[in-house]
C-alpha positions as CSV (number, residue, x, y, z in Angstrom):
1,M,-60.8,179.8,-77.7
2,P,-61.9,180.4,-74.1
3,A,-59.7,182.8,-72.2
4,V,-58.3,180.2,-69.8
5,K,-57.2,178.0,-72.8
6,L,-55.5,180.9,-74.4
7,R,-53.6,181.8,-71.2
8,A,-52.6,178.1,-70.8
9,A,-51.4,178.0,-74.5
10,T,-49.4,181.2,-74.0
11,I,-47.7,179.8,-70.9
12,L,-46.8,176.6,-72.6
13,G,-45.5,178.4,-75.6
14,E,-43.3,180.6,-73.5
15,F,-42.1,177.6,-71.6
16,E,-41.1,175.9,-74.8
17,Q,-39.3,179.0,-75.9
18,A,-37.3,179.2,-72.6
19,Q,-36.4,175.5,-73.1
20,S,-35.0,176.1,-76.6
21,E,-33.1,179.2,-75.4
22,L,-31.5,177.7,-72.2
23,I,-31.0,173.9,-72.5
24,G,-27.5,173.2,-73.6
25,K,-26.2,176.7,-72.9
26,A,-23.5,177.5,-70.4
27,V,-24.6,179.5,-67.4
28,V,-23.2,181.0,-64.2
29,L,-25.5,181.3,-61.2
30,A,-25.4,184.0,-58.5
31,D,-23.8,181.5,-56.0
32,G,-20.9,180.8,-58.4
33,K,-22.1,177.4,-59.7
34,A,-21.4,177.1,-63.4
35,G,-22.2,174.6,-66.1
36,T,-24.5,173.6,-68.9
37,V,-28.3,173.7,-68.4
38,E,-29.5,170.2,-68.5
39,N,-33.2,170.6,-68.0
40,L,-35.9,173.1,-67.3
41,W,-39.1,172.8,-65.1
42,L,-42.2,174.8,-64.5
43,D,-42.6,174.9,-60.7
44,E,-45.9,176.1,-59.3
45,F,-44.2,177.8,-56.4
46,H,-41.0,179.2,-57.9
47,G,-41.7,179.6,-61.6
48,L,-39.0,178.3,-63.9
49,R,-36.2,176.1,-62.4
50,I,-33.1,174.7,-64.1
51,S,-30.7,171.9,-63.4
52,I,-27.0,172.1,-64.3
53,K,-25.0,169.2,-65.5
54,G,-22.6,168.1,-62.8
55,H,-24.5,169.7,-59.9
56,D,-27.3,168.1,-57.9
57,G,-30.4,170.3,-57.4
58,K,-32.7,172.7,-59.2
59,W,-32.3,176.4,-59.2
60,P,-34.7,179.3,-60.0
61,V,-34.0,180.8,-63.4
62,S,-33.8,184.2,-61.7
63,T,-30.4,183.1,-60.1
64,I,-28.7,183.1,-63.6
65,K,-26.0,185.9,-63.6
66,F,-24.6,185.0,-67.1
67,A,-25.9,182.9,-69.9
68,Q,-24.1,181.9,-73.1
69,T,-25.3,183.8,-76.1
70,D,-25.2,182.7,-79.7
């Protein structure tokens, strides 16, 4: 497999892993917003972004202060 395809496959695999770990989990963001992760996006400028049920907008994953664990 060419190197670029391998890198792309790795990125997509990690994205899918992040989706399975975050969607449906309760989180608290650095600005105090809290709720359940509704969706996850890969943003070319900011990396991973999340939406939280009940709040309009998308936030960088890096703003998560606490995430529910199993």
